[in-house]
N, C-alpha and C positions, 0 to 999 in steps of 0.2 A: 869380490864376493864377501870376504871377511870384513872389508871396510863397510859395505852395505849393512852387514849384520850388526856391526858396532853402532852405526848410525841409528838403526832401528831400535836397538836396546836403549840408546841415549834418549830417543824420542819417547819411548815407553816410560822411562824413568821420569822424564820431565812431566809427563801427563799424570803419573801417579803422585809426583810431588805436588802438582797443582791441585789434585783431589784432596790430598792431606791438608794442604794449606787452606782450601775452601772450607773443609770441615772445622779447622781450627778457627778461622775468622768468623764463621757463622756461629760457632760456640761462644766466641768473645762477645758477639752482638747479643745473642740470646741471654747469656749470663748477666749482661749489663742491664737487662730490662728491669730488674727489681731494684736497681740502685740509682737510676737516672731520673731526674725530675723534669728535664726539658724546659728550662726557664724561658728560652726563646719560643719554643713550641707552645708554651702556655699562652703567650700573646696571640699567636696565629690562630689557635683554637678558641681562645677566650673572647676575643673581640666579636666575632660573629655569634658565638655561643651566648654571650651576655645579652645580645639583642633578642635571642630566642627565650632566654630565661626571664627577660623583662616583661613578657606577655604583651599586653595592650599598650604599655608605655613606650613611646618613641624615644629611642636614644639617639641623640645627634652624633656628630663625628667624635671619635675617641680622642682626637687631638684637643678639642675645646671642652670636652665633657668627660675627661679621663676619670675623675673621682667617682662619677656615677657608674661608669663601667666597672671600676674596681669594687665599688660597693655591691653591685649585683653579683659579681664573681665571688666576692668574699662571703656573702650570705649563702650562696649555693654551695661553696666549699665547706663552710661551717656546718651545714646540714647534711653533708655527703659522707658516705662510708668508703669512698674511693680513696685509698691511702696515697696513691700517686698524685691525685688532684690536691689532696690536703697538703702534701709535701711541697708541691709546686706553688700552691697558693701561699704557703708560709714564707716562701722566698720572694713572692711578688704580691704583697698586699696592695701595692699601688702598681699601675701599669706604665710602660714606657713605649708607646706605639710609634716607633720610628719608620715603620714600613709605609709604603704608599697605600692609598685607599684601594687600589686595584689589587695590591699584594694581599690584603686581608680578605677581600671578596673571594679570592681564589681558594680560600680555606673554608668558605661557608658550607661546602658540601660534606665536611667531616662529621662523623657521628657526635652526638652530644655526650656520649660516654667518654670521659677523658682518657682512661687507661686503654680502652679499645682503640680510640683514635690515635693515641701516641704509639701504640704497638704497631699498627699498620704503617704509620709514618716512618718509624725506625726500620721496619722491614723494607720499606721503599728506599730508604737511604742506602742500605747495604746493597740491594739489588741494583740501584742506579749507579753506585760507585763501581761495582764489579763490571757491569755491562759497559759503562763508559770507558773504563781503562782497557778492557779486552778489545772492544770495538775500535777504539782509536789506535791501539797498538797494531792491530791487523791492518788498518787503513794506511799506516805509515810503513808497512812492510816487515814488522817484527814477526818472527816465527810464532805459529799458533800456540805451541806448547809453552814457549817462553812468555807470551802475552797472557796466557791463562794462569801461569804460575805467579806472575807479577800481580795480576788482577786479584788473585785469591789471597796473596800475602798482604796486600795493601790494607784491607780492613783490620787485620790483626796487628800490624806494626806501625802504621803511619799515624803519628800523633795528631795532626790536624783533623783527620777523620774521627779520631776518638773525641776530640773537642766538638766536632760537628754533631756526633751522636749525643754527647753529654748535654749540650744545650738545646738540641733539637732544631738545628738550623737547616737551610735549604741548599747548602753548597754542593752536596752530592747530586741533587737534582739539577742544579745549574751545570754541573760538569757533564751530565748526560745530555742536557740541552745544547751545550756547545758542540758535542759530537754530532748530534742530529743536524745542527746548523751546517757543520762541515760537510756532512753527507749530502744534504740538500743543495748546498752551493755547488758541489761537484756534479750533482745530477743536472742542475740548471746549465752548467757549462757543457755537459755532454749532449743535452737535448736542444739547447738554445730556446727552450719553451718559455714564453712570457707568462704562462699560467703558473708554472713552477716558480718562476722568478717572483711573481706576485705573492705566492705562498711563502717564499723565503723572506721577502720584504716584510710581510705581516708578522712572521716569527720574530724578526729583529725588532720591529716596532713594539710588539707586545712585550718582549723581553725587557725593553727599556722602561715601559710603563710599569712593569712588575718590579724591576730594580734599576734605578737610573744609573748606578755605577757601571752598567753594561754598555754605556754609550760608546766606548772605544771599539767594542765588538761590532756594534751597528755601523760605525763609521767605516771600518775596514770591510764590513760586509757590503757596503755601497760600492767599494772599489771592485769587489768580486762581481757584483751585478753589472757594473760598467764594462768589465772585462768580458763577461759572457754575452751580454745582450746589446752592447753599444750604448752610447750616451742617451739617445732618444727613448729607447725602450726602458732602459734602466731608470730614467727619470720618471717615466709613466708608472712603472710598477712600484717605484719608491714612493711616489705620491699616494698611490693606493694603499701601501703599507702604513704610511703616516696617517692616512684617513682612518684606517682600521684601529690603529693605536689610539687616535683621538676619540673614537667611539667608545673604546674600552675605558678610557679615562673618564669620559662623561658618565657612562653607565655606573662605574664604580663610585663616582662622586654622588650620583643620584641615589645610590643604594643607602648611603649614610645620611644624605640631606633629606631624603623623602620626596624629592622632586628634581627634575632636570635643571630647574632654575637655580638650585643651590649647589650644583655640582662644583662650580668654580670655587665657591667659598670653602668647600671641604679641602680641595687641593691647596688653596692658600693657607688654610689652617695647618695642613700637613707641613708645608714648607716652613711656616713660622715655628712649628714645634721642632722640626729637624734642625733649624738654625739656632734655636735657643735664644735666650734674652740678649746675649752678646753677639749673635750672628755667627758663632764659631763652635757650635756644639760638637761637631764631629772631631774637631782638633783638641777638644778639652779632655779627652780620655788619655790618661798617662800610661807609661809603660807598666807601672805598678797595677793598673786596672786591666792589663792584658792587651794594650794597643801596641802591636809590633810593627807599626809603620816605620819605614826608613826615615821619614821626616820627623818622627816623634822621638826616636831613640837618641838623637843628637841634640835635642833641646833640653837644656838644664832648667827645669821648671822652678827649681828653688830660687834661682837667681834671675830668671827672666821675668820682667814686669808684665809682659804680654806674650805668654808662651804660645797661645793659640794662633796669634798673628804670625809669630815666627815659624810655627809649624806649617801654616799655609804658604808662607813665602818659600820655604824649603821644598814643599810639594810642587809649587809652581816652577821653581828652578829645575827640579828633577824631571818634571814633565817636559820642559823645554829641551833639556839635554837629551832625553830619550827620543823625542820627535826629530830633533836636528841630526842626531847620530844615525837614526834609522834612514832618514832621507839622504844623508850623505853616503851611507853604505849602498843604497839603491843607485844613487847617481854614480858612485865610483865603479859599480859593477855593470854599468849599462853597455860597456864596450863601444861598438860603432853605432848603436841605436840611440834614439833620443830618450830623454828621461821619461817622457809620456809613454813611449813604446815599452820601455822597461817596466814601468809601473803597471801598465795594463797586462803585461806578461805575468808579473807577480800576482795580479788579481786572480789568476787561474790556479794559484797555489793556496787553497783555502786553509790547509793545515798551518802553513807559515803565517798567514794573516791572523789566524786564531791565536797562535803562539805569541805573536807581537802584541795583540790586544790584551791577553791575559797577563803577560809580563808587565805591560804598562800599568794595568790596574794594581797589581801587587807592589810595584815599585814606587808609584807616584801618589797613591791614595793617602790622605791624612789619617785614615782609620783602617787598620788591618788587624782584625781579630785572628787568632791562630786558625780558626776553622775556615777562614777565607783561603788559606794556603792549600786547601784541597784542590783549588783550581790550578795550582802549580804542577799537578800530575801530568797535564797535557803537554806543557813545554818540556818536562823531563822526558816523557816518552818520545816527543819529537826529536830530542837530542839523541835518544837511544837507537833511533832507526838505523838500519844498515845503509851502506853506501860510502862514497868518498869521505875522507876525514872522519871515519867512524870512531877511531880511537880518541881524537880530540873531543868529539861530542859526547862520548861515553864518560870521559873524565868529568866534563861539565855536569852531566846528568847525575853522576854519583855525588859530586860536591853539593849540588842542589838538593838531592835526596837526603843527604846527611844533615844539611842545614834546615830544610823545611820539616823533615820528619823527626827532628830532635834526636836523631840516631847517634849524634856525636857525644852524648852525655857520658858514656863510659870512657871515651878517649879523653875528654876534658877532665874528668875526675882523676884519670891516671896521671895527669901532669899537674894535679893540684888545683884545678880550676873548678868551681862549682857551677853547674848548669844554670841554676836560677839567676846567677849574676850575669851570665854571658849569653843565655839563650835569646833574649830580645835582639841582640846585635847579630847573632848568627842567623836568626830567621829573617830579620829585616834586610840583610844583605845577601841572602841566598839566591836572589834573582840575578846577581851580577854575572856569574859564570855562564848562565843561560843566555843573557843578553849579549855577552861578548861573542858567544858562538853564533847567535843569530846574525850579528853584524858581519862576521866572517863569511857566513853562508850567503848573505845577501851580496857581499862585495866580490866574492871570488868566482862563483860558477859562471856568471855572465861574462866575465873578462876572458874566460877560456872558451866560451861558446863560439 
């Protein structure tokens, strides 16, 4: 009886702690409204807004007609009394539209009042992050109070989210989308419904058209469909999803081109802009510019005659190592079953597949801004879940949280190391403990099953 009373008091304390942390984190977000310019969000809002401000003038795609978009936005900002717009425009008198045409079309619904649009966007970032962390934590078996406390603390203390807020990027929304995809994949597996499978396939396809770096998620999502529906049905619903994604791509291209016939040209212009004049624009961002990619931090740009090519080679090698090690762990853990049977069984574990895909993106991409690391929260929570080998997984989760969250700054300072010198390496390698735990989990359970 006394033990039950202590447990009840403990649960009550955790929920009060979660409430206090929620108030703190919401205060952090609200307090930051007056100081954040949202230089990324300025593009998301500005490209469709420029088309509205241009009136009867038809603006072609922003990739080939960027100076004209910038001119329209500059004129509007110069005549505006919106201080947030003026500040954002001062940082971005020219535009750098690296998003896909579909990406920018998705922001065409925003209000033309910049401060109003940015405020709603930032509120959505906070809500999406908290909802995603709590929902995924509960899905993997973390206690409700602990999941709520972690979800409430993350906006206040997790540095990648502060970066996501400061620049106004979409990583918190992507995080929630990943959890929605996990829930939908589990629902498809539970019902074996091809209609739900088609919806899941459409979600994956549209996500790739929105941001192509989500291809690993779509690839492993196809494994989940195959596991749930079988090869024939999975192929059919996958083809339907691809068709929906293609329609979205064509309509987005037509939005900028003014006709369906010019849609392909807009996407070609986007690819050319993204590649840059040397075909390696993504790898041209250095550590000093905020690129914390694992393939960038080990390239000495001062002495390398072709740093971008070296970066891509390291990314390719890392990607191959990740794929081979993952497949080897799956094969090693198959026990008496065939590799295909083990892979299909793994397709039913959507949380593990999502963890794999997100870690692959963070580890092998040639461009990793700090705000991308918001996506690491799901692998961290996946390691934190209860069950066998919980201590090993908890240690990995804490190491990754320290690395990605820049929480090691006081520890490094205590031993005489300055965080600005070492943080790129800490962040770039924070995926390693998570990946090692993933390999262990893939290799061991099936051997004892």
